[in-house]
C-alpha positions as CSV (number, residue, x, y, z in Angstrom):
1,X,-2.7,-8.3,31.7
2,X,-5.7,-8.4,29.9
3,X,-9.1,-6.1,30.6
4,X,-12.3,-6.8,28.8
5,X,-15.9,-5.5,28.6
6,X,-18.8,-7.1,27.3
7,X,-22.0,-5.2,25.9
8,X,-24.7,-8.0,25.8
9,X,-27.9,-7.9,23.2
10,X,-26.6,-4.8,21.3
11,X,-29.6,-4.1,19.0
12,X,-27.5,-4.4,15.4
13,X,-27.2,-7.3,13.5
14,X,-23.4,-9.0,13.8
15,X,-22.8,-8.8,10.0
16,X,-23.1,-4.7,10.2
17,X,-21.0,-4.5,13.6
18,X,-18.4,-6.7,12.2
19,X,-17.5,-4.2,9.7
20,X,-16.7,-1.8,12.0
21,X,-14.9,-4.0,14.5
22,X,-12.6,-5.7,11.4
23,X,-11.6,-1.9,11.0
24,X,-10.1,-1.4,14.7
25,X,-8.8,-4.7,15.4
26,X,-5.0,-4.4,16.4
27,X,-4.8,-0.9,16.5
28,X,-3.6,0.7,20.3
29,X,-6.7,2.0,22.5
30,X,-6.3,5.8,21.5
31,X,-6.0,5.3,17.6
32,X,-8.7,2.8,17.6
33,X,-11.2,5.8,19.9
34,X,-10.2,8.1,17.5
35,X,-11.0,6.1,14.7
36,X,-14.7,5.1,16.2
37,X,-15.1,8.6,16.3
38,X,-15.2,9.1,12.7
39,X,-16.7,6.4,11.3
40,X,-20.4,6.9,10.3
41,X,-22.1,3.8,11.5
42,X,-24.3,2.8,13.9
43,X,-22.3,0.1,15.5
44,X,-19.3,2.6,16.0
45,X,-21.1,4.0,18.9
46,X,-21.8,0.6,20.1
47,X,-18.1,-0.6,20.1
48,X,-16.8,2.8,21.3
49,X,-19.2,2.5,24.3
50,X,-17.5,-1.2,25.0
51,X,-14.7,0.2,24.5
52,X,-14.6,2.7,27.0
53,X,-15.8,0.3,29.4
54,X,-12.7,-1.4,28.7
55,X,-10.4,1.0,29.3
56,X,-12.0,2.1,32.7
57,X,-11.8,-1.5,33.3
58,X,-7.9,-1.3,32.8
59,X,-7.4,1.9,34.6
60,X,-9.5,0.8,37.7
61,X,-7.2,-2.6,37.6
62,X,-4.0,-0.5,37.4
63,X,-4.7,2.9,38.1
64,X,-0.6,4.0,37.4
65,X,-1.5,2.2,33.7
66,X,-1.2,4.9,30.3
67,X,-3.6,5.1,27.8
68,X,-0.9,4.6,25.5
69,X,0.6,1.0,26.8
70,X,-3.5,-0.3,25.7
71,X,-3.9,-2.1,22.3
72,X,-6.9,-4.1,21.1
73,X,-5.9,-7.8,21.6
74,X,-9.2,-9.4,20.9
75,X,-12.6,-8.2,19.4
76,X,-15.0,-10.1,18.7
77,X,-18.9,-9.3,17.3
78,X,-20.9,-12.6,18.6
79,X,-25.1,-13.2,17.5
80,X,-27.1,-12.4,20.7
81,X,-30.9,-13.5,20.8
82,X,-33.1,-12.7,17.8
83,X,-36.6,-11.0,17.9
84,X,-39.3,-12.2,15.9
85,X,-42.0,-10.5,14.6
86,X,-44.7,-10.5,12.1
87,X,-45.4,-8.1,9.4
88,X,-49.1,-8.0,7.3
89,X,-49.0,-8.8,3.9
90,X,-51.3,-9.0,1.0
91,X,-54.2,-10.8,1.2
92,X,-54.8,-11.6,4.9
93,X,-51.0,-13.3,5.4
94,X,-47.9,-12.5,7.8
95,X,-44.5,-12.2,6.9
96,X,-41.7,-13.0,9.4
97,X,-39.2,-9.9,10.5
98,X,-36.3,-11.2,12.2
99,X,-34.8,-8.4,14.4
100,X,-31.1,-9.6,15.3
101,X,-28.9,-8.8,17.7
102,X,-25.2,-8.6,18.9
103,X,-22.7,-9.6,22.0
104,X,-19.4,-7.4,21.7
105,X,-16.4,-8.4,23.5
106,X,-13.4,-6.0,23.6
107,X,-10.5,-7.6,25.3
108,X,-7.4,-4.9,25.9
109,X,-3.8,-5.8,26.5
110,X,-0.7,-3.8,27.5
111,X,2.0,-6.5,27.0
112,X,2.9,-7.0,23.4
C-alpha cells in the first residue's frame, strides 16, 4: 500500500531541494531519516518534515506496520508559485528578484 504526504509552497528553490531528494530516493524509511538528520542543508529539514508526515500517515492507516517495512517509493520536488519582488538599482532603476517555492511530495510503500 502507498502512503503519501505533500508539503506545498516550501520556501526553497526546487533545484536546491532536488539535490537532497536525489540522495534519499529509494532508501528505507529509517535510513532516510538518519541521512536527513546528518545532511546540513535547509532542504533536508523540509523534506524530513514531509517524510515524518508520510510515516505518520502510514501508522494511522495501518497501526501494526513497522518502520523497517517502509521505503521511499517516490519523492518529487516540483516548482510552486514564484514571488516576484523588485530591488532598487543605480540611476533610479529596479531589478526583479524571483523567490521560488517548491511542492515536495513523498510516497512511502510497504511492498517491493
